[in-house]
C-alpha positions in Angstrom: 106.1 122.8 74.6 103.7 121.1 72.6 99.8 121.9 73.1 97.0 119.2 72.3 95.7 119.2 68.8 91.9 119.4 69.0 91.6 116.5 66.6 93.7 114.3 68.5 92.1 111.2 70.3 92.0 111.0 74.2 95.4 110.0 75.3 93.5 107.6 77.8 90.5 105.4 77.3 87.7 104.0 79.2 87.8 104.7 82.9 86.4 107.7 84.9 87.8 109.6 88.0 85.6 107.0 90.1 88.2 104.2 89.3 91.2 106.0 90.8 91.1 105.5 94.6 94.5 106.4 96.4 95.9 104.2 98.9 96.9 105.8 102.0 100.9 104.8 101.9 101.1 106.4 98.4 101.3 110.2 99.3 104.8 110.0 100.0 106.0 108.6 97.2 107.1 110.9 94.2 107.1 110.3 90.5 108.9 112.3 87.8 106.5 112.9 85.0 108.5 113.8 81.6 106.6 114.9 78.4 106.9 118.0 76.1 103.1 118.0 75.3 101.4 120.3 77.9 98.1 118.5 78.0 99.8 115.1 78.5 101.8 116.3 81.5 99.0 118.1 82.8 96.8 114.8 82.6 99.5 112.6 83.9 100.1 114.8 86.9 96.2 114.9 87.6 96.1 111.1 87.6 99.1 110.6 89.7 97.5 113.1 92.3 94.4 111.2 92.3 96.2 107.9 92.8 97.8 109.5 95.8 101.3 110.1 94.8 103.1 113.3 94.5 103.8 114.4 90.9 106.8 116.2 89.9 106.8 117.4 86.4 109.2 118.3 83.6 108.9 119.5 80.0 112.2 117.9 78.9 114.8 115.7 79.5 117.1 118.4 80.9 114.6 119.9 83.1 114.1 116.0 84.4 117.7 115.7 85.2 117.4 119.0 87.3 114.4 117.7 89.0 116.1 114.4 89.6 119.1 116.4 91.3 117.2 118.6 93.4 115.0 116.2 95.1 113.8 112.5 95.9 112.2 110.8 93.2 110.9 107.1 93.4 110.0 106.6 89.8 110.3 108.2 86.4 107.7 108.2 83.9 109.0 109.7 80.4 107.8 110.2 76.9 110.1 108.5 74.5 109.8 111.3 71.6 110.6 114.6 72.9 112.8 117.2 71.0 116.4 117.5 72.5 116.9 114.8 74.8 114.7 111.6 74.2 113.1 109.4 76.6 115.6 106.6 75.9 118.5 109.2 76.5 117.1 110.3 79.7 116.4 106.7 80.8 120.2 106.0 80.1 121.5 109.1 82.1 119.1 108.1 85.1 120.4 104.6 84.9 124.1 105.6 84.9 123.6 107.8 88.1 120.8 105.8 89.8 120.7 102.2 88.3 118.0 101.2 90.7 115.6 103.8 89.7 112.7 102.6 87.8 112.0 104.2 84.4 108.9 103.7 82.3 108.7 104.8 78.8 105.5 106.2 77.3 104.7 106.7 73.5 101.8 107.3 71.1 104.0 106.6 67.8 104.7 103.4 66.5 103.6 101.5 69.4 105.0 97.9 68.4 108.3 99.4 67.4 108.3 101.6 70.5 107.7 98.6 72.8 110.4 96.7 71.4 112.7 99.5 71.5 111.9 100.1 75.3 112.5 96.5 75.9 115.5 96.4 74.0 117.0 99.2 76.1 116.1 97.6 79.4 113.0 99.9 80.2 111.4 98.9 83.3 108.0 99.6 81.6 106.3 100.6 78.5 102.9 102.3 78.2 101.4 103.1 74.9 99.1 106.0 74.2 96.2 105.7 74.3 96.5 104.3 77.7 94.0 102.6 80.0 94.1 104.2 83.6 94.3 100.8 85.1 97.3 99.9 83.0 99.1 103.2 84.4 98.0 102.4 88.0 99.1 98.7 87.7 102.6 99.8 86.2 103.0 102.6 88.8 102.1 100.0 91.8 104.2 97.5 90.3 107.2 99.7 90.6 106.5 101.3 93.9 105.7 98.3 96.0 
């Protein structure tokens, strides 16, 4: 797994923990978070917990498929650019077995091209890094209504 380089900008912008309020009904909903970067996975996990959801983490596409096969997950949020299985390939494999599973792609590289690629491959959502916490919260809530 990659660790966060000290010179990299923060992966999210603007908001503080005070802006994150969980809704009482969220805690039973599970979100699978997939990223090969330790710091991003830890950050996403913390945010998801603060929003009141149950995070399930995976550091690779293969690990994500294992997590999906062993438990109930309501939403997948995956990085697009990972070694081995990319986020696009993971999304394709998830949709083959569970077509109704919402999959949101995230990326910090070539945002315009990444967003266009996500739309082209029918991702349920796309979030560019750095992201605003409210954008992530809105995306999650939109798919877990």
